C-alpha positions, 0 to 999 in steps of 0.5 A: 486539527489542533493536534495537527497544528501542535505536531506541525510546530513540533516538526518545524522545530525538528527541522529547524534543528536539522538546519541549524546543526551540522547535517549529514548527507541524506541524498546518498543515492546509489552511494558506494559502501562507505567503509565502517572505519570512515563512519565518523569521518564524513568530511567529504560530500563527494559520494560516488553514486550509480543511480543512472547506472554510471558511477558519478559524484552525487553532485553531478547526478541530475535526478531526485533520489535519496538513499539510506545507508546500512548504518542509517538503517541499523541506527533507526532499527529498520528491518523492512522498508516500512521504517524508511518512513523515518528517513525519507520524507517523500516516502510513505509505506503502510500495510492493511489487511495483511503485510502482503497488502503493503503499499508505498507512496512517493510524493502522495502517489501510490497504489492501495495494495489490497487487490493483487490485480493492480501493480504498484505505482512505486516499484520495488527492486531487490538486487536488480530484480523486480518484485511483483508487489510492494508487500515483498519489501515488508519481509526481512531484508537481511544484510543491506548495503543501501536502499535508494528512493527514486522519485518520479516516473522510472523506466529507462534505467530499470527493468520495469516501469513505475509511474510514481517512483522506485525503491531499489534495495541493494544487499551486501555482496560476498567479500574476498576477506573472511568475516562474520557478524551477528546480533541478538535483540530482545524487546518488549512484547517478548520480541526476539530477533537473531541475525548473522552473516558469514562471508569469505573466499573459497578460491581467489576468484570465488567468494560466498556469503550466507546471511539470515534473520529469525524474528518472533514477538507477541501481538500488538493487539489482545483478543478478548471474549465478550466478558473482556477476558484475554483469549489470545493476541494478534499482529504478532511476528514469527518469521525467518529469512535466509540468503546465500550468495556466490560472487565469481570474478575469474578476470577483471572483465567478468563478474558473476553474482548468484543469489538465492533467498527464502522467506517464511512467515507463520503469523497472526495478522492483521486485526483492526479496531473500531474507531467510530461507532456513532450514528449521526443525524444532521443536515451538513457534515459540520451540523449533526448530532449523535443518536443515543445508539447506532442501530447497526451496533445494536443488531450486532450486539443482539447477535453476540457482538462485542465492542471492547474499546468504547472511545479508545481504540488504542487500548488495542483490545479486539473481539472477533468470532471464535475460531476465525483467528487471523492467519498470515502465512508466507513462503517467498523464494527466488534465485537470480544471476547477474553477469557483468562483462567489460568488453573494453569499449562497452559493458554488458549486464545481464540479470536473470531471475525467477521468483515464487511468492505465495501468501495465505491470509484468512480469518475474520473479515468483519472484525467483530464477534458476530460471525458475518464474513470470513475468508477460509483457510484455502485462501491464497495469492501466488506470483510466479515470475520470470524476468530477464534484463539486458543492458549494454553501455559505453561511451562514444565520440571521444566521451562526448556521449555516454550511451546505454541500451537495454531490453527487458522481459517478464512473464508473471503468473498470478493465481488468487484463490479467494474464498469469501464466505458468509458466517453463521450470523450473516443472514439474520444480520442482513434481514435485521439491517433492512428492517431497522430503517434508514431514517433519523429515528430508528425503526420502532421495531428495533427500539421496541425489541421486536427485531429478533435475529433468532426469528425467521426474517428477523421478525417476532410474530408481532413484527411480522404482522406489522411488516405484512400490514405495512407492505400490503399487496407486496407482502407475499413477495417481500416477507418470504424474501426476508425469510430467505435472506435470513436463512443464509448461513455458512455459504459462499465461495468453495474454491474460487480462483482468479488467474492473471497472466502477464507477458511484458517486454520492453526496449529502452535507451538512456543517453547523456550528451556532453554538449560542453564540459558543463552542459549535458543533455540526457535523453531516455526512451522506452517502448513497452509492450504488455499483454495480459490474460484473465480467467476465473473459475468461480465456485459458490454454494449460496443457493438462496441467491439463485432463488431470490433472482428467479424471474416469473411471468407477469408483473409484479411477480418477482423481486426483480420487478419490484426492485426496478419499479420506483413506483413501489417506493419503500417496497422497491427499496426493500426489494433492492436490499433483499437482492443486494444482500442476498446476492452480495458480491454476485455470490450464487451457484450461477457463477459455477457454470461460467467460463470467464476469460478476457485479455488485452494488449497494450503498447506505450512509449515513455521516457525522459529528457534532462538538461543539466548545467554545472554552473560552478564546480559546486552547483548543478542546475537541471530541468527534466521532463518524464513520461511514465506508464503503469500497465492496466490489469484486472480487478480480481473481485467477483463483487464487481463482476458486471458493474461497468459504472453505466448499469441501468440496473445493479448487476447483482439483481441478475445472474452474471454471464461470460460477457461480464469478464471485461467489466473487471478490466482497468486501463494503464496509468500514465503521467507527465512529470516536470522537475526543476532542481538544484544541487549545491555541494561543498566539502562540508555541506550541501543543499538539494532542492527539487520542485516538481509537478506530476499530472496523472491520467487514468490514475488507478484508484482502488477503494473499499466501499464497505462491500467490495473493492472498486477500481476506477481510472480517475480522470478530470474534465475541463468543463462542467459535467453532463447530467449523467456526470460524464464529459466528452472525450475531448474534454478529458484531462489529468485527474490527479496532480501532485506538485510541490517542493523537496528540500535536503540539507547536508553537512558534516563539519566535525568528526563523530557528529552527524545530522540529517534533515529533509522537508517535503511539501507535496500537494496531490490534488484531484481535479474539481470534476472527475470521471471514471474512464479515459474517454469520459463516458463512465461517471465517478463511482458514487462511493468516491463522491468526496474526491473532486477537488480534494487531496489524495488519501495518505498524502500529507502535504508537509512531512519533515524528517531529521536525525542525529548521530553522535559517536564520541570516542571514549578514552584512548582504548578504541571504545566509542559511544552512540547516541542516535535520534530520528524523527518524522513529522507528518501533517494532517491527512486522510487514510481512506481512499474514499476520503470519508471525514471519519477516516482522517488522521491528525498530524503527528510526530514519531521519534526513535532513539538508540544509545550504546557503547561500541568496542575497538573497531566496532568488534562488539556493541551493546545498544539500548533502543526505542521506537516510537518512544513517545508512544504516539497513537496514529493509524495507518489506514481506516476503512468502512467495516464490511456491511456495517451501515444501513445502506451505502447512502448512509455511510459518512457525515460527508453525505449529510445534506446531499439529496435526502440523506440526513443520517450516517451510521457506517462503523469505521475500523482502522489498522493502527500503527505500532505502539512504543517498542524498546529493547537491547541489542548485542552485536559482534563481528570478526 
């Protein structure tokens, strides 16, 4: 917290500077491209925006939206949407196990991207085309005109619904004047980036453009062997991007724009470092001591596990299983056509697109040298998406009404081939873990060296005799069970595929009634119809699970009988552990015979209403209400098959059936959003303030509990929960509320000097009593016990951003300089969706800088740059290392003192943010 306060003070100072100095427009939503020659003459805030699909001055648009221009992106060194964090305080973009798992959050609300079955709460559009998941925006973007960040629910202006916000990325169109530009960048980590664009006319009515990017660098992590010697690296970069465009304008009324693009990545990603390997013993989260060692770490070390960063994860050394290198391959391509035709009284817009996105991400899945879990090279996710959007807009009643009607259709086919396999060390590790105990004092079998991963059941002869004697009459069942468990090696998915087919159509309208010259009423309505179908073809070769699940006549005569009888005490706990770890994730050949299928249909109205008043020519006041919607779907993870939240017996204890398919379904996310805003704009400065409240029902929460990804619809209850931790349907209320204030100040009183600033206070807080379904009948998952009354993950309450650009003229020869700095200060937040205290991140500040010299009319430039110039260490997302705790009840200090839990030893790993980078860029154009 001390670090957080220090960063908060730094950020406050940054923002104070942003207020005190002349500020440049940050809220340039949908701004038409500012000519390069006008870059240093920002004396006017009268920027034309198209965020409402109508060309209007920014100060007249009553919505909360920010935009980042091409020049700002270039100055900040942004090549994908992740760098927008530096320029948009309400936005947070991060990535986890692969860049395909990118996640965007606005006002503290977003969707964790690890599960492809979930759509994003923050939608991404590129040139008007919806991208299936946020990770598509983590590719190279090429030549960009602007990026718009729309805050709050969207749906009546863009094709696809979004419950929290939207990123609209607009690339540069072909031009009817010939031109070309290019740049070469070199930086530390042997970073090379080459980019260029050429455009020009073919005829008087046809112009073409082609732009491309190639990027390559070494990894941010070193891979080391058990002796600490470097054997490789990971989190590197090796990618290229191409985009070709044609713009056909045969008449003033007709415009046709065709775009084709292709992205290729062949990289090593993504490694994670251990940030907490301690074993804590105590009676409360703030009252514990550390054991001399962590029993889980001890077992891993006996299997060859190595921890190369004791106490210092930011030394960025990783040790993983040899032959299980991280691989991230991507092929993403698509074509789109946009047609605009002006009938005179109305304008028709059609956007048709097809996209094919395939990402392969595999390698070590336990993040340790010991070989516990891995994804094999056959793993991939693929989206094939066709979309069609139509809009017709015009004016009526003597321009008293600006009307817009539209329709949208999308057909998306998602295929996930997810082959998770047990490694060569899994079985011995699982048996050793069960015998190491869960008490405050580690098992004498472990401390005396009597647990040996190389022995059947992890038991030396001495240990076997002791365990047999302790189990008594249950020994004939449990000891062979341990032996069988320890024999699991190199087993799991062979060719397991999940399929989700989505068909979506919608009708929408967005209308502005000009009641008086200064008073407007905006009404937008949308009806969305969603149909999704799920199927799976699972293939698994873990034969040990089938043997462990066998039921025998008489009782107790099998592991199921023992595991489900509390009277057997420690014996029941051991039987539960054998079944759970031996059949982890329902991994069994019994899956092979299943024909899993399910489907649902959903229809929902959403919309918006805005009352805006132009009090003076300089001042706009507005109040709005929006109803947002995000479709439901399926948790594409066999680990949760059959788990409903109401199981009297854990699903993993028995073989699964076709009837379990519906257990993977989750419901649509909905939000009611309220906003009050003020926009004040004069020639040299402006101020925008928005106060908001967003109430989310059925919030789709995806969390990794150390074993599987759990998806629940989070809702609140108005009164006390029942003994079963549920509530009546009539008592259900929103489960997550985000509310706060956003402030943007802009000014530009002098040439050649601009500053931007922003401040967001957003409190995204869960209700004090939570359930896991919309009708209150499903209790909150035990892994989420810390959520009630807490702030959402990755939702810092205070964020400030500021930037300064000085472009002085150098003499009279046309030369100019560039001095640029931007910064983002973030207050404390928790990076784990289960909110374990071990996953907290103190507040921090990140600063980028750039200095250079530019030729006349900026025909050439030489720039030296640095990102994260103070080498701030911080993490993106921390998570529970797979399987690496004594049990789910012994995972976090947050459990200490709850029930009988007095020990917590979950090993925590984290995807760290990028370190300091620096380099030089040469660019030219003609």
